[in-house]
C-alpha positions in Angstrom: 38.3 -128.7 -103.2 34.9 -129.6 -101.6 33.6 -132.6 -99.6 29.9 -133.5 -99.9 29.8 -136.7 -97.8 30.8 -136.5 -94.1 29.6 -137.7 -90.7 29.5 -136.3 -87.2 28.7 -137.6 -83.7 25.0 -137.4 -84.7 25.5 -140.6 -86.5 28.8 -142.6 -86.7 31.5 -139.9 -86.9 33.8 -138.9 -84.1 33.7 -135.1 -84.5 30.9 -132.8 -83.4 29.3 -130.7 -86.1 31.2 -127.7 -84.7 34.5 -129.5 -84.8 33.9 -130.7 -88.4 33.2 -127.2 -89.6 36.3 -126.0 -87.9 38.3 -128.7 -89.6 36.8 -127.8 -93.0 37.9 -124.2 -92.4 41.4 -125.3 -91.4 41.6 -127.7 -94.4 40.7 -124.9 -96.8 37.6 -126.6 -98.3 35.5 -124.4 -100.5 32.3 -126.2 -99.3 31.4 -129.0 -97.0 28.2 -131.0 -96.5 27.3 -133.0 -93.4 25.3 -136.1 -94.4 24.7 -138.0 -91.1 22.9 -141.3 -91.3 19.1 -140.7 -91.2 19.5 -137.6 -89.1 19.5 -133.8 -89.6 19.9 -133.1 -85.9 23.4 -131.7 -86.1 22.9 -129.4 -89.0 21.8 -126.3 -87.2 24.8 -126.5 -84.9 27.0 -126.9 -88.0 25.3 -123.9 -89.7 26.0 -121.7 -86.7 29.7 -122.5 -86.8 29.8 -122.2 -90.6 28.3 -118.7 -90.4 30.8 -117.7 -87.8 33.8 -119.0 -89.8 32.4 -118.1 -93.3 32.4 -121.7 -94.5 30.1 -122.7 -97.4 27.9 -125.3 -95.6 25.6 -127.6 -97.5 22.8 -129.3 -95.4 22.5 -133.0 -96.2 21.4 -136.4 -95.0 22.2 -140.0 -95.9 19.0 -142.0 -95.9 19.1 -145.8 -95.4 16.5 -146.7 -98.1 14.8 -150.1 -98.4 15.5 -152.4 -101.4 13.3 -155.3 -102.3 16.0 -158.0 -101.9 16.6 -157.6 -98.2 19.3 -155.1 -99.0 19.4 -151.3 -98.8 20.7 -148.3 -100.6 22.3 -145.3 -99.1 20.8 -142.2 -100.7 22.4 -138.8 -100.1 20.2 -135.7 -100.0 22.2 -132.5 -100.7 21.1 -128.9 -100.5 18.2 -129.4 -98.1 15.8 -126.8 -96.6 15.3 -128.7 -93.3 12.5 -126.4 -92.3 10.3 -127.5 -95.2 7.0 -128.8 -93.8 6.6 -131.7 -96.2 10.2 -132.8 -95.6 9.8 -132.7 -91.9 6.5 -134.7 -92.0 8.2 -137.5 -93.9 11.4 -137.4 -91.9 9.7 -137.3 -88.4 7.3 -140.1 -89.3 10.2 -142.2 -90.5 12.3 -141.6 -87.3 9.3 -142.2 -85.0 8.3 -145.4 -86.8 11.9 -146.8 -86.7 12.2 -146.0 -82.9 9.1 -148.1 -82.2 10.9 -151.2 -83.7 13.9 -150.9 -81.4 12.8 -153.7 -78.9 13.2 -156.1 -81.8 16.9 -155.1 -82.1 17.4 -155.5 -78.4 15.9 -159.0 -78.6 18.1 -160.0 -81.5 21.2 -158.7 -79.8 20.3 -160.8 -76.8 20.3 -163.9 -79.1 23.8 -162.9 -80.1 24.9 -162.8 -76.5 24.8 -159.0 -76.2 22.6 -157.9 -73.3 21.9 -154.2 -73.5 19.1 -152.2 -71.8 17.4 -149.1 -73.1 18.6 -147.1 -70.1 22.2 -148.0 -71.1 21.6 -146.6 -74.6 20.0 -143.4 -73.5 23.3 -141.4 -73.0 24.1 -142.0 -76.7 20.8 -141.0 -78.1 20.8 -137.9 -80.4 17.8 -136.1 -81.6 15.5 -137.5 -78.9 14.8 -140.9 -80.6 16.7 -144.2 -80.1 18.2 -145.9 -83.1 20.8 -148.4 -84.1 23.6 -145.8 -84.1 23.0 -145.2 -80.4 23.1 -149.0 -79.8 26.4 -149.3 -81.7 27.9 -146.6 -79.5 26.6 -148.5 -76.4 28.2 -151.7 -77.7 31.6 -149.9 -77.9 31.1 -148.4 -74.4 30.7 -151.9 -73.0 34.0 -153.0 -74.6 32.3 -155.4 -77.0 33.7 -153.6 -80.1 36.6 -151.1 -80.6 34.9 -148.8 -83.1 31.6 -148.3 -85.0 32.6 -150.4 -87.9 33.3 -153.3 -85.7 30.1 -152.9 -83.8 28.1 -153.0 -87.0 30.1 -155.9 -88.5 29.9 -158.1 -85.4 26.4 -157.4 -84.3 24.0 -154.9 -86.0 24.6 -156.0 -89.6 23.5 -159.5 -88.6 20.1 -158.2 -87.6 17.7 -157.8 -90.6 15.7 -154.6 -90.8 12.0 -154.8 -90.0 9.5 -153.1 -92.2 9.5 -149.4 -91.2 13.1 -149.4 -90.0 14.2 -148.2 -93.4 12.6 -145.3 -95.3 10.9 -146.3 -98.5 12.3 -145.2 -101.9 9.3 -143.0 -102.5 9.5 -141.3 -99.2 13.2 -140.7 -99.4 13.0 -139.0 -102.9 9.9 -137.1 -101.9 11.5 -135.8 -98.7 14.7 -134.7 -100.5 12.9 -133.0 -103.3 10.3 -131.4 -101.1 13.3 -129.8 -99.3 14.7 -128.5 -102.5 17.5 -131.0 -102.6 19.1 -133.4 -105.0 19.2 -137.2 -104.4 22.3 -139.3 -105.1 23.1 -142.9 -104.7 26.2 -143.2 -102.4 29.1 -145.6 -103.0 27.3 -147.5 -105.7 30.1 -150.1 -105.9 29.5 -151.8 -102.6 26.6 -153.9 -101.2 24.9 -150.8 -99.8 24.5 -149.8 -103.4 24.8 -152.0 -106.6 27.6 -154.2 -105.4 27.0 -157.8 -106.6 24.5 -156.9 -109.2 25.2 -157.6 -112.9 25.4 -154.8 -115.4 21.9 -155.5 -116.6 20.5 -155.7 -113.1 22.2 -152.4 -112.2 20.7 -150.7 -115.2 17.2 -151.9 -114.4 17.6 -150.7 -110.8 18.9 -147.3 -111.9 16.1 -146.9 -114.5 13.5 -147.5 -111.8 15.2 -145.2 -109.3 15.5 -142.4 -111.8 11.8 -142.7 -112.5 11.2 -142.3 -108.8 13.5 -139.3 -108.4 17.2 -140.3 -108.3 19.2 -137.3 -109.6 22.7 -138.7 -109.7 25.5 -140.9 -108.5 28.4 -140.3 -106.2 31.1 -140.2 -108.8 34.0 -139.2 -106.6 34.7 -141.7 -103.8 38.0 -142.6 -102.1 37.8 -146.4 -102.6 36.8 -146.4 -106.3 39.0 -148.4 -108.6 39.6 -147.3 -112.1 36.9 -149.8 -113.2 34.4 -148.4 -110.6 34.9 -144.9 -112.0 34.5 -146.0 -115.6 31.3 -148.0 -114.7 30.0 -145.0 -112.8 30.7 -142.6 -115.7 28.9 -145.0 -118.1 25.8 -145.0 -115.9 25.9 -141.2 -115.5 26.1 -140.7 -119.3 23.4 -143.3 -120.0 20.8 -141.9 -117.5 21.8 -138.2 -117.6 22.7 -138.2 -113.9 24.4 -135.5 -112.0 27.7 -136.2 -110.3 28.4 -135.9 -106.6 31.4 -136.7 -104.5 32.8 -136.9 -101.0 35.3 -138.6 -98.7 32.8 -140.3 -96.4 34.7 -138.8 -93.6 34.1 -140.3 -90.1 37.0 -138.8 -88.2 38.8 -141.2 -85.8 36.2 -143.9 -86.7 37.9 -144.1 -90.1 41.3 -142.7 -89.4 42.7 -143.5 -92.9 40.1 -141.1 -94.5 41.0 -137.4 -94.2 38.4 -134.7 -94.7 38.4 -133.5 -98.4 41.3 -135.7 -99.5 40.4 -139.3 -98.6 43.7 -141.2 -98.3 45.7 -138.4 -99.8 45.2 -138.3 -103.6 41.4 -138.0 -103.6 39.8 -134.7 -104.7 36.3 -133.5 -105.5 36.3 -130.5 -107.9 34.4 -127.3 -107.0 32.5 -127.3 -110.2 30.2 -130.2 -109.3 28.6 -128.1 -106.5 27.4 -125.6 -109.2 25.8 -128.4 -111.1 24.1 -129.7 -108.0 22.8 -126.4 -106.6 
């Protein structure tokens, strides 16, 4: 049993990287990946603990990638060499560009009746650069939301992304491949994916993304229906994609999802890691 989609306190999870690796060991996972949103800042901490506990740790990221229709995709990068020069150039430029847009987010929140200053956000910044995740945590600290999901649903999801706040498709795939990783579309069945698109529209999107560098789809996901799995399998066969899978674990921020097992019956087979790596 493995889990290739998890989050820590460096994005919107509740466990530190060290704590997540410790839980992976306790759970008996054969391998675990940390895929924080748009951040690699917790990966070295996780690697140190994984080395100590002899846990097979896969370095990853979940990029928020721009789409042409005012939507976005979540693209998982798995098996990354985060010291690769080309990867770091793209990644750092993206993070810095996005941080420069943050005053717009503050202004839009103010229109929604949420007054937050940058100094209030600073204690929640990880990796040295301010982002929407830090703002979501500030919203919770002010009692305006009970958890990360609520903070996003009530406020941040209502604020459209400016150009530069999301990484481009080309940059996302180039960054992942430069780092020796594989790129997968996460949870294809929801709006941060192909949710709402027709079958023909989905095929056209996947054809384009494969040409740009998409390696596969997240085939194992806790909330998939039988129909979702069948549709995903169909696209994987048609485009020759690899399969990935993970629980999308967020700790206490999604308490119904357990590491490695989702809501209890979910399981990602060990064999897919061999295909990916």
